[in-house]
C-alpha positions, 0 to 999 in steps of 0.5 A: 096490332092493338092500339095499347102497345107500344110497338104500336105507337112506335110504328105510327110515329115512324109511318107520319115521319117518313118524308118528314124528318127533315122538318122533325129534326128541324122543329126539334133543333129550335125547341132544344136550341132555346134552352142551350141558348138559355145556359149560354147566356147565363154564364155569360151574364152572370159569371162568376162563381158566388152565391149571387151569381148563381142564383141570377145564373139559375133564375135566368136559366128557369125564365128562359127553360118556361119560355122554351115550354112554350115552343114545345108546345107550339112542337107538339101542336105541329106533331098533331097536325102531321098526325091528323092530315092537316096543314103542317110547317116549322111555324107551327112551333110559334103557334102558342105565341098566339094562343093563351100562352100564358096557360103554357106559363102556369102549366111549366112553373107548376112542373118546373116546381115539382121538378125542384122538389123531386131534386131537392134529396139531390142538392140536399147531398151535393151541397150540405154533406162533406165529401170528405178528404180521404177514401173512406169519407168520399166513399161514404159520400157516394153511397149517399148520393146513390140513396139520394139519386134512387130517392130523386127518380122515385119523386120524379116519378111520382111527382112528374109523370101525372102530368105527362099529357099537359103540353100536348093537352095545351096544344090540343086545347089552347083555351084550357086553363094551365091548373086544368090542363094538370088536373085533366092530365092527372086524371086521364094517366090513371091506369097507363102510368105503367105504360108510360114508364115502360115507353120510356125505358124501352128507349134506354137501348137507342140512348146508348147507340146515339151516345156511342155514335157521337150523339150524332143519333139524337138528331133522329132519336129525340124527334121519334121519341116526341112523335111516339110520346105523342102518339101515345098521347092519342092513344089514351085520349081514344083517338089512335083507336079511332083512327083505327076502326075508321081506317079498317071501317074505309078498308071494308068500304073499299072491299065491298065497293070493289066486290059489287063493282067486280059482280056488276063486270060479271054481270055484264060479262054473262048479258053481253054474253046472252045478246051474243049468243041470241045474235049469233042464234038470229043469223042461223 
């Protein structure tokens, strides 16, 4: 199977998740829990609906989300360890706190700002366009909102997809600067953006099934998606192809060894038959 196919990435992810679902789910829950805790604390610390409290709440949630990226990068580090047959543990999600976590924060800040820019059309419609009180004005508002949502999706693809590999790169090369990781990701994603988008879209049916299962299915789906995306990273870097070639080479060597061993066994059998025949002739 071609390593450039999404079926290969998904099969690769499932093969390495076999027997490791527990730690994969635990790591995912830890990472997601940081963001949920941040949102919960933001509501508790900044109650009310005044402008200042909303701004402070958003700032607090933003800071927590940046810290969450350090955990998320550590989770990617754990996945890479599993894929490479190295020692892994749940504590790997804290790995980047012992490395260059400021590089993660720098890259995360840039990506977050790009996400914010992409969301400007939505913010404008939600906060600046009056919905009105009549059915006609409300329908007009929904049409404007739909256009803004499409524009948001387009901007998100253009502004953020090139930096898909940033946090895998930082997990793999902690010494890499945040801005360098952004530039490297953008360069590596040239020619692969379409593959990545199709990969993400291919998870939509499973997302739908997870939603109708009272969201329980996401316990398995999110780690599966994370591991598949990391497999995509290994494909883009060329490591996936190297692993495939190494496995094929090892398989060929094993077959050759078995053939040589079988040939040697056959020769020994013939030699033993000749010895037995000579002994029989001597006795006669």
